[in-house]
N, C-alpha and C positions, 0 to 999 in steps of 0.2 A: 789464325797463326798468323794470319796478315796483323789482322786488331790486335794483335799481344805486340806485333814490331812497331806499328802506329804507335800506339799507348808508348813501350821504351822507349823510340825515336823522339818524341814528345816531350816526353818528361824528363828527359837527360837533356833534352833543347833547352829544354826550363830553366834544370839546373845548372846549365855553363851561361847561360845569359844573366843570370838573379848571382849567380857568384863573380861574372868579369865585370858586375854593376858592383858587388861591394869590394872585391879587389879595389876597384877605383876611388871608392870610397873611404875606403880605411888605410889606402897606403899612397893613393893618387896615382895610384898604376894603369898613364894610357891604353898600354900595352894588355892590361888584363881586361881594361874595357874593349879594349878593339876585339882581342882576338875574341874573349866570351861572344860579343854582339854576332861577330864574324858565323865562330862555329854554330851559333845555335840559328844561327840563317841557313845558314848549309843541314843539319841537322833539322832544320821545317819543313826547306823542301826536300830534303829522302823522305821526310815524314810521309808527306804531299805523294811523291811518286807514286810508294808504298801504295798508297792509297787510291791509287787514279787509273791502276792497275799496273805498274810500270814495277812491281815487283824488285826482280833481279837487279835492275842500276840503282833504286832506291835500297834497297838491302846492303846492295855494296856498296853507295855512298855513303849511309847510317855507321858500317864499318869500318871505314876507312880511317872516316873522321873519329870513331869510337877507336881504332887503334895510334890513332896521332893522339887524343889527349890523355890514350895511358903513356905513352912514351915520355907525354909529359911529364908526368904524375904522377908517375911509380915510385920513377927516382928519389921524387920529393916526400911522396909518403913514408919508404923505408929508411930515409935519413931521420925527419921529425918523428913518425908514427902517427903522425895527428889523422879524426878522421877527416877534419870540416881543412881544406876543400880534397885535398890532395886525394884523401882515401873514399870519400866519396864519389870524386870524379871517376876514378879506377875500377869501385864496386857495380855502380854503377853500366860503366862500357864494358863491364863482364858481361853485363845482364847481354844490351845492343846486341854483343859477339854471339852469346851464345843464342838468344832468338832469332839475333838475322840467319844464322847456323838452320839452326835448326828449319825454320821459312822456307831458304831453299833447297835442301837438301825432303822437306817434305814435298816437293811441288809447291808451283806456280797457279 
């Protein structure tokens, strides 16, 4: 299960990183760039923690970031119904939450 969590955190980090760059390029949004890079870095750290054996800390950190991003993008998705970027951030965030909870429940 650790491998699935590392993979989901890494994929989510990559999505958020690319999304931040796209937000900056398309809308000149420095907030998108900064939050995308910052969130991606934190997700990368969480993934590294899990792979180095600090599963509880890494999973908790990754799930916290996923919840924060879901909290930011879910209202936007409900308003616009657009899959990109809001729907994708919410969907992959939900995957991170599920995999994180399963990892913690199944034991470290």
